[in-house]
C-alpha positions in Angstrom: 0.0 0.0 0.0 1.3 3.4 -0.9 1.7 6.2 1.7 1.6 5.9 5.5 -0.4 3.2 7.3 -2.7 3.6 10.3 -1.0 2.4 13.4 -2.0 -0.8 15.2 -3.4 1.2 18.1 -5.5 3.3 15.7 -7.1 0.2 14.3 -7.7 -1.4 17.6 -9.5 1.6 19.1 -11.2 2.8 15.9 -12.0 -0.5 14.2 -13.5 0.1 10.8 -15.0 3.5 11.7 -13.8 6.6 9.8 -11.8 8.9 12.0 -13.0 12.5 12.7 -13.2 14.7 9.7 -10.3 16.9 10.7 -7.8 15.8 8.4 -8.8 13.5 6.7 -9.7 11.9 3.6 -6.4 10.1 3.6 -7.1 8.5 7.1 -10.5 7.5 5.9 -9.0 5.8 2.9 -6.6 4.0 5.1 -9.4 2.9 7.5 -11.5 1.5 4.6 -8.4 0.0 3.0 -7.9 -2.3 6.0 -11.1 -4.1 5.0 -9.7 -5.1 1.5 -6.5 -7.0 1.7 -4.6 -9.0 -0.8 -2.4 -12.0 -0.1 -0.1 -13.6 -2.6 -1.2 -13.5 -6.2 -4.9 -13.7 -5.4 -7.7 -11.2 -5.3 -8.4 -8.6 -2.7 -10.5 -10.1 0.1 -12.7 -8.4 2.7 -11.8 -8.7 6.4 -13.5 -6.5 8.9 -12.1 -5.1 12.2 -13.1 -8.3 14.2 -10.9 -10.5 12.0 -7.3 -11.1 12.8 -6.7 -11.0 9.1 -7.3 -7.3 9.1 -4.1 -6.9 11.0 -2.0 -9.1 8.7 0.4 -7.5 6.3 -0.6 -6.9 2.7 0.8 -9.0 -0.2 3.8 -6.9 -0.8 4.9 -7.0 2.8 4.0 -10.7 3.6 7.1 -12.9 3.2 4.8 -16.0 3.3 2.5 -14.9 0.5 2.0 -17.5 -2.2 4.1 -16.5 -5.2 5.4 -19.9 -6.3 4.7 -22.0 -9.3 1.5 -23.4 -7.8 -0.1 -20.0 -7.5 -3.2 -19.3 -9.6 -2.6 -16.3 -11.8 -5.5 -14.0 -12.3 -5.1 -12.1 -15.6 -5.7 -8.4 -15.5 -7.4 -6.8 -18.5 -4.3 -4.9 -19.4 -1.7 -7.7 -19.1 -1.3 -7.7 -22.9 -1.3 -11.4 -23.4 -2.9 -12.4 -26.7 -3.4 -15.6 -28.7 -1.4 -14.5 -31.7 -0.3 -18.1 -32.3 3.2 -19.1 -33.3 3.9 -22.2 -35.4 3.2 -25.2 -33.2 1.0 -23.3 -30.8 -2.7 -24.3 -30.4 -5.7 -23.8 -28.2 -6.8 -26.8 -26.2 -10.5 -25.8 -26.2 -11.7 -29.0 -24.4 -9.1 -29.0 -21.7 -11.5 -28.3 -18.8 -14.6 -30.2 -20.2 -15.7 -33.6 -18.9 -13.2 -36.1 -20.3 -16.1 -38.5 -21.4 -18.0 -35.7 -23.2 -18.3 -36.4 -26.9 -18.6 -33.0 -28.5 -17.1 -31.4 -31.6 -15.5 -28.0 -31.7 -18.2 -26.8 -34.1 -21.0 -27.9 -31.7 -19.0 -26.5 -28.7 -18.7 -23.1 -30.4 -22.3 -23.0 -31.5 -23.5 -23.8 -28.0 -21.4 -21.0 -26.6 -22.8 -18.7 -29.3 -26.3 -19.6 -28.2 -25.4 -18.8 -24.5 -23.8 -15.6 -25.6 -26.8 -14.5 -27.6 -29.6 -15.3 -25.3 -28.3 -15.7 -21.7 -25.1 -13.8 -21.2 -26.3 -10.3 -22.0 -29.1 -10.3 -19.5 -27.7 -8.9 -16.2 -24.3 -9.3 -17.9 -24.2 -12.9 -16.7 -20.9 -13.1 -18.7 -19.0 -10.6 -20.8 -18.8 -12.9 -23.9 -16.2 -11.1 -26.0 -13.9 -11.0 -22.9 -14.8 -14.6 -22.0 -14.0 -15.9 -25.5 -10.7 -14.0 -25.6 -9.6 -15.2 -22.2 -10.8 -18.8 -22.9 -8.2 -18.9 -25.7 -5.5 -17.4 -23.6 -6.1 -19.7 -20.6 -6.2 -22.8 -22.8 -3.2 -21.9 -24.9 -0.6 -24.6 -25.4 2.7 -23.0 -26.5 5.4 -24.9 -28.3 8.1 -22.8 -26.6 7.8 -21.4 -23.1 6.1 -18.0 -22.8 7.7 -15.0 -21.1 4.7 -14.8 -18.8 2.9 -17.7 -17.1 -0.3 -18.7 -18.9 -3.2 -18.0 -16.4 -5.7 -20.7 -15.6 -8.4 -18.1 -14.8 -9.2 -14.4 -15.4 -11.8 -12.0 -14.2 -13.9 -13.0 -17.2 -13.1 -16.7 -17.6 -12.8 -19.8 -15.5 -13.1 -23.6 -16.2 -16.3 -23.7 -14.1 -17.8 -20.7 -16.0 -16.8 -22.4 -19.3 -18.6 -25.7 -18.4 -21.7 -23.9 -17.1 -22.0 -21.6 -20.1 -21.6 -24.7 -22.4 -24.2 -26.6 -20.4 -26.8 -23.8 -20.8 -26.0 -23.3 -24.5 -26.5 -27.0 -25.2 -29.7 -26.9 -23.2 -31.2 -24.1 -25.4 -30.7 -26.4 -28.4 -31.4 -29.8 -26.9 -34.0 -30.6 -29.5 -31.2 -30.6 -32.1 -28.6 -32.2 -29.8 -30.7 -34.6 -27.7 -27.9 -37.2 -27.1 -25.4 -34.5 -26.2 -27.9 -32.8 -23.9 -28.6 -36.1 -22.1 -24.9 -36.8 -21.8 -24.3 -33.3 -20.3 -27.2 -33.9 -17.9 -25.4 -36.9 -16.5 -21.8 -35.6 -16.5 -21.8 -31.9 -16.0 -23.1 -31.5 -12.4 -20.5 -33.9 -10.9 -17.8 -32.5 -13.1 -18.5 -28.9 -12.1 -18.9 -29.9 -8.4 -15.3 -31.1 -8.5 -14.2 -27.6 -9.7 -15.9 -25.8 -6.8 -13.2 -26.3 -4.2 -10.4 -25.3 -6.6 -12.1 -22.1 -7.7 -13.3 -21.0 -4.3 -9.8 -21.7 -2.8 -8.6 -18.6 -4.6 -11.7 -16.8 -5.9 -11.5 -13.9 -8.3 -14.2 -11.8 -10.1 -15.2 -14.7 -12.4 -16.0 -16.9 -9.4 -19.3 -15.3 -8.3 -20.6 -15.4 -11.9 -19.5 -19.0 -12.3 -21.2 -20.0 -9.0 -24.4 -18.3 -10.1 -24.3 -20.1 -13.5 -23.7 -23.4 -11.7 -26.8 -22.9 -9.6 -28.7 -22.2 -12.9 -27.5 -25.5 -14.3 -28.7 -27.3 -11.2 -32.1 -25.9 -11.9 -32.2 -27.6 -15.3 -32.4 -31.0 -13.7 -35.8 -32.7 -14.1 -36.5 -33.3 -10.4 -38.8 -31.6 -8.0 -35.8 -30.8 -5.7 -33.8 -29.1 -8.4 -34.9 -25.6 -7.5 -34.1 -26.1 -3.9 -30.6 -27.3 -4.7 -30.1 -24.5 -7.2 -31.3 -21.8 -4.8 -29.0 -23.0 -2.0 -26.0 -23.2 -4.3 -26.9 -19.7 -5.6 -26.2 -18.5 -2.0 -22.6 -19.5 -2.6 -22.3 -16.7 -5.2 -23.2 -14.1 -2.6 -20.9 -15.5 0.0 -18.2 -15.1 -2.7 -19.3 -11.5 -3.3 -18.9 -10.8 0.5 -15.5 -12.5 0.6 -14.2 -10.5 -2.3 -15.6 -7.3 -1.0 -17.3 -6.6 -4.3 -20.1 -4.9 -2.4 -17.6 -2.3 -1.1 -16.5 0.9 -2.8 -12.9 0.3 -3.9 -12.0 3.8 -5.2 -9.2 4.0 -2.5 -7.5 1.0 -4.2 -7.4 2.9 -7.5 -6.2 6.1 -5.8 -3.4 4.1 -4.0 -2.4 2.4 -7.3 -3.3 -1.1 -6.1 -5.8 -1.7 -8.9 -6.6 0.0 -12.2 -9.8 1.8 -13.1 -10.6 -1.1 -15.4 -10.4 -3.5 -12.4 -12.7 -1.2 -10.5 -15.2 -1.3 -13.3 -15.1 -5.1 -13.3 -15.8 -5.2 -9.6 -18.7 -2.9 -10.2 -20.0 -5.0 -13.0 -19.8 -8.1 -10.8 -21.8 -6.4 -8.0 -24.6 -5.3 -10.3 -24.8 -8.7 -12.0 -25.3 -10.4 -8.7 -27.5 -7.6 -7.3 -30.0 -8.1 -10.2 -30.0 -11.8 -10.0 -30.5 -11.8 -6.3 -33.5 -9.5 -6.7 -35.1 -11.6 -9.3 -34.6 -14.8 -7.3 -35.9 -13.3 -4.1 -39.1 -12.2 -5.8 -39.9 -15.7 -7.0 -38.8 -17.5 -3.9 -40.6 -15.1 -1.6 -37.4 -15.0 0.5 -35.2 -12.2 1.8 -32.5 -10.6 -0.4 -29.1 -12.1 0.1 -27.2 -8.9 -1.0 -27.5 -5.7 0.8 -28.5 -2.7 -1.3 -25.8 0.0 -1.3 -25.3 3.4 -3.0 -21.6 3.1 -2.7 -21.1 1.1 -5.9 -21.5 3.3 -9.0 -23.8 2.0 -11.7 -22.1 0.0 -14.5 -20.5 2.4 -16.9 -21.8 2.5 -20.5 -19.3 1.4 -23.0 -20.2 2.8 -26.5 -17.9 0.3 -28.2 -19.6 -2.7 -26.4 -23.0 -1.3 -27.5 -21.9 -1.2 -31.1 -20.8 -4.8 -31.1 -23.2 -6.8 -33.3 -25.7 -9.1 -31.7 -25.3 -12.5 -33.3 -27.3 -15.7 -33.0 -26.1 -18.9 -34.6 -29.7 -19.3 -35.9 -29.3 -17.8 -39.4 -33.0 -17.0 -39.8 -33.1 -14.5 -36.9 -33.9 -11.1 -38.4 -32.0 -9.0 -35.9 -28.6 -10.7 -36.6 -26.0 -8.0 -37.0 -27.9 -5.2 -35.2 -26.0 -3.4 -32.5 -26.2 -5.3 -29.3 -26.7 -2.4 -26.9 -25.6 -4.8 -24.2 -23.7 -2.2 -22.1 -26.6 0.3 -22.1 -29.1 -2.4 -21.3 -27.0 -3.5 -18.4 -26.7 0.1 -17.1 -30.4 0.8 -17.4 -31.6 -2.6 -16.1 -29.4 -2.0 -13.0 -31.2 1.4 -12.5 -34.6 -0.4 -12.9 -33.5 -3.1 -10.4 -33.0 -0.4 -7.8 -36.6 0.8 -8.3 -37.9 -2.8 -8.3 -36.1 -3.4 -5.0 -37.9 -0.4 -3.5 -41.2 -1.7 -4.8 -40.6 -5.1 -3.1 -39.5 -3.4 0.1 -42.8 -1.4 0.2 -44.8 -4.5 -0.6 -43.2 -6.6 2.1 -43.0 -4.0 4.8 -45.3 -3.9 7.8 -44.1 -0.6 9.0 -46.1 1.8 6.7 -49.5 3.1 7.5 -51.9 3.5 4.6 -51.1 7.2 3.9 -47.3 6.6 4.1 -47.6 3.7 1.8 -49.7 5.6 -0.7 -47.1 8.4 -0.7 -44.3 5.9 -1.3 -46.2 4.3 -4.1 -46.9 7.6 -5.9 -43.3 8.6 -5.5 -42.2 5.4 -7.1 -44.7 5.9 -10.0 -42.9 9.2 -10.7 -39.5 7.4 -10.6 -40.6 4.7 -12.9 -42.1 7.2 -15.3 -38.7 9.1 -15.2 -36.8 5.9 -15.9 -38.9 5.2 -18.9 -38.6 8.8 -20.1 -34.8 9.1 -19.5 -33.6 5.8 -20.9 -32.4 6.5 -24.4 -32.7 3.0 -25.9 -34.9 2.5 -28.9 -38.3 1.0 -28.9 -37.7 -2.7 -28.1 -40.1 -3.8 -30.8 -38.1 -1.8 -33.4 -34.8 -3.1 -32.1 -35.7 -6.5 -30.7 -32.5 -7.8 -29.3 -33.6 -10.3 -26.5 -32.1 -8.5 -23.5 -33.8 -5.2 -24.4 -37.1 -6.9 -24.8 -36.7 -8.6 -21.3 -35.7 -5.3 -19.7 -38.9 -3.6 -20.9 -41.0 -6.6 -19.8 -39.4 -6.2 -16.3 -40.3 -2.5 -16.3 -44.0 -3.3 -16.9 -43.9 -6.1 -14.3 -42.5 -3.6 -11.8 -45.6 -1.5 -12.5 -47.8 -4.5 -11.9 -46.1 -5.3 -8.6 -46.4 -1.7 -7.5 -50.0 -1.1 -8.4 -51.6 -4.5 -8.2 -52.4 -4.1 -4.4 -54.5 -1.0 -5.5 -56.4 -2.9 -8.2 -59.6 -2.7 -6.1 -58.4 0.0 -3.7 -58.4 3.7 -4.1 -55.2 5.6 -5.1 -55.4 9.2 -6.3 -53.7 8.7 -9.7 -54.9 8.9 -13.2 -55.1 6.6 -15.1 -56.2 4.4 -12.2 -54.1 1.6 -10.8 -56.3 -1.0 -12.5 -56.0 0.8 -15.9 -52.2 1.0 -15.5 -52.0 -2.7 -14.6 -54.1 -3.6 -17.6 -51.9 -1.5 -19.9 -48.7 -3.1 -18.4 -50.2 -6.6 -19.0 -51.0 -5.6 -22.6 -47.5 -4.3 -23.2 -46.0 -7.5 -21.8 -48.2 -9.5 -24.1 -47.0 -7.6 -27.1 -43.3 -7.9 -26.1 -43.7 -11.6 -25.5 -45.3 -12.0 -28.9 -42.4 -10.1 -30.5 -39.8 -12.2 -28.6 -41.5 -15.4 -29.7 -41.9 -14.4 -33.3 -38.2 -13.4 -33.7 -36.3 -15.5 -31.2 -38.7 -18.2 -29.9 -39.6 -18.2 -26.2 -37.7 -21.4 -25.8 -34.6 -19.3 -26.0 -35.7 -16.9 -23.2 -34.1 -16.5 -19.8 -36.1 -17.6 -16.8 -36.9 -14.0 -15.9 -39.7 -14.4 -18.3 -41.6 -16.8 -16.0 -42.6 -14.3 -13.3 -43.3 -11.8 -16.1 -45.9 -14.2 -17.7 -47.3 -15.0 -14.3 -47.7 -11.3 -13.4 -49.7 -10.9 -16.6 -51.8 -13.9 -15.6 -52.8 -12.3 -12.3 -53.9 -9.1 -14.0 -56.0 -11.1 -16.6 -57.7 -12.9 -13.7 -58.3 -9.7 -11.8 -59.8 -8.0 -14.9 -62.0 -11.0 -15.5 -63.7 -10.9 -12.2 -63.8 -7.1 -11.9 -65.0 -6.1 -15.4 -68.6 -7.4 -16.0 -68.4 -6.1 -19.6 -65.7 -8.6 -20.5 -67.0 -11.5 -22.5 -66.2 -15.1 -21.6 -64.4 -15.4 -25.0 -62.1 -12.5 -24.2 -61.4 -14.0 -20.7 -60.5 -17.4 -22.0 -58.5 -16.0 -24.9 -56.5 -13.8 -22.6 -55.6 -16.7 -20.3 -54.9 -19.0 -23.2 -52.3 -16.5 -24.6 -50.6 -16.7 -21.2 -50.8 -20.5 -21.3 -49.3 -20.6 -24.7 -46.4 -18.4 -23.7 -45.7 -20.4 -20.6 -46.0 -23.6 -22.5 -43.3 -22.5 -24.9 -40.8 -21.5 -22.2 -41.6 -24.7 -20.3 -39.6 -26.6 -22.9 -36.5 -24.9 -21.5 -37.2 -24.2 -17.8 -38.5 -26.9 -15.5 -40.1 -24.2 -13.2 -42.2 -23.0 -16.1 -43.8 -26.4 -16.2 -44.8 -26.0 -12.6 -46.1 -22.4 -13.2 -48.1 -23.7 -16.2 -49.8 -26.2 -14.0 -50.7 -23.4 -11.6 -52.2 -21.3 -14.4 -54.3 -24.2 -15.7 -55.4 -24.8 -12.1 -56.4 -21.2 -11.7 -58.3 -21.2 -15.0 -60.3 -24.2 -13.9 -61.0 -22.5 -10.6 -62.1 -19.2 -12.2 -63.6 -20.4 -15.4 -65.1 -23.8 -14.6 -67.6 -23.5 -17.4 -65.1 -22.7 -20.1 -64.8 -25.3 -22.9 -62.7 -25.7 -26.0 -65.6 -24.3 -28.0 -65.9 -21.2 -25.8 -62.2 -20.6 -26.2 -62.4 -20.9 -29.9 -60.6 -24.3 -30.0 -58.1 -23.5 -27.2 -56.3 -26.5 -25.8 -57.8 -28.6 -23.0 -57.0 -27.0 -19.7 -57.8 -29.9 -17.4 -55.3 -30.8 -14.8 -53.1 -33.6 -16.2 -49.5 -34.7 -16.6 -47.6 -32.9 -19.3 -46.5 -36.2 -21.0 -43.5 -35.5 -23.3 -42.6 -32.3 -21.4 -42.0 -34.4 -18.3 -44.2 -32.4 -16.0 -45.9 -33.9 -13.0 -49.7 -33.8 -12.6 -49.6 -33.7 -8.8 -51.2 -30.6 -7.2 -50.5 -31.4 -3.6 -48.7 -28.1 -3.3 -51.4 -26.0 -4.9 -54.3 -24.7 -3.0 -57.4 -26.5 -4.2 -61.0 -25.5 -3.9 -60.1 -21.9 -3.0 -62.9 -19.4 -3.0 -62.5 -16.9 -5.8 -62.7 -13.9 -3.4 -59.8 -15.5 -1.4 -57.7 -15.9 -4.5 -58.6 -12.3 -5.5 -57.4 -11.1 -2.2 -54.2 -13.1 -2.6 -53.5 -11.5 -5.9 -54.5 -7.9 -5.2 -54.0 -7.6 -1.4 -51.4 -5.2 0.0 -48.0 -6.9 0.2 -49.2 -9.9 -1.7 -46.4 -10.4 -4.2 -44.9 -13.6 -2.8 -44.5 -15.5 -6.0 -43.5 -18.6 -4.1 -47.2 -19.0 -3.4 -47.4 -20.1 -7.0 -44.1 -21.5 -8.0 -40.5 -21.8 -6.7 -37.3 -19.9 -7.2 -36.1 -19.6 -10.8 -32.7 -19.9 -12.4 -32.1 -16.4 -13.8 
């Protein structure tokens, strides 16, 4: 660390508290810097004032730090290593894959391209250009020794991240690669589990994202317990965030020359990726957030060059191939939206607001949501329908539904009314879903779509029992649209199959007299197994015989947005 250090007595008496303001930005920097320490060649780790590690010397002063040949080197973005191959050099692309996995390089690259097109840009689950670049660097086999050691992992690539990204990409195209998908189902979980200890022994910024993707892969399993296992493993990603101190402002490390501004941006990106994923999972699970909200971490910076990179799908018939990806701007604005959604959830789950205070909070958030929509400079998603932009706008409308659904039958002094705004949001979601399905196919959608569809279902049901002018035909058609959307995404996500059962159950509860004829030939909505989809026709976890007014209260009552009432946590 550059400059003078705080004395041991200072740290013992003051702990992690900033000293009095006389003097001292520098002292404040030193105090905070004691929480982020680096040992050996590893990443900065967080140790608070109660930990003996907070009194240990930093890497440069620790004679016992691990700098030998067994150290895991974490490549910085500006290290300058490239894969400009010399004669005899090659990239061992399958080095970290299961040894028994029979996969060609062409299929491997196509699967990663699918992951990069449909999964990676949402919440910036992975920075694909950096991932692909570093994948080649980390798997380089050089004929002659290199002047710098070849890293095993970087901030954007790790073997675990590689395997999980490949697993998800193959899953998106499992109809084309059924044997490979089945093989990965049987091999990948155990293979990835064997990597957990190694990667968490010396975590870096790729580790939380790799752990989150591993949890998503566990959710792909076709067992009822899959979402429980996935949710619990997802918690490891947040333990990693805490260990790395990614949730702390690290500006002092830049000012003291310990990390670069690019490193700082990568830490910020990691925080906002996990912040958004935590929010989305918490909503669906009906459980507390794992990650504390903070205003100390600046929003992800917008990179104009990243925005201009073309969005590319390996499906040649996708009409938006080659359009600008806008992935950096979508990440920035979805992070802003996530902050508002977090406030909506806090209000909905709080028991500390009286009616008037709650109303004021809600109207204030309406203004903030309107400002978000007005200020975000991105094009109309239906005119520039890259998948992550479509999903972001769906989430915006779902946020409105969560905010105003408790007022569907209650008074709130706004115009248009809460009910009208909810209906408008549901209609907008329906149009965005239709656009997504026509261009990309909902089978390629991220699991965030599942609560979006279900939020639309709740509004369709509320409208149905609140609007006596609505015909039975319109009621059934509205629900059947939702059933059709959920049925498509159920081919990819197991939880969507469970949500689909719930929707069909609610339709039977609320429209017991509806028939195929009344629905204009809509599919039979009787409760039954899904057959080839592998769903289970067991409704022991779903409330049966519930009075319609009870269900209405559940859907529209204040604070009632616990989606776990209907289906479990998702793999976002």
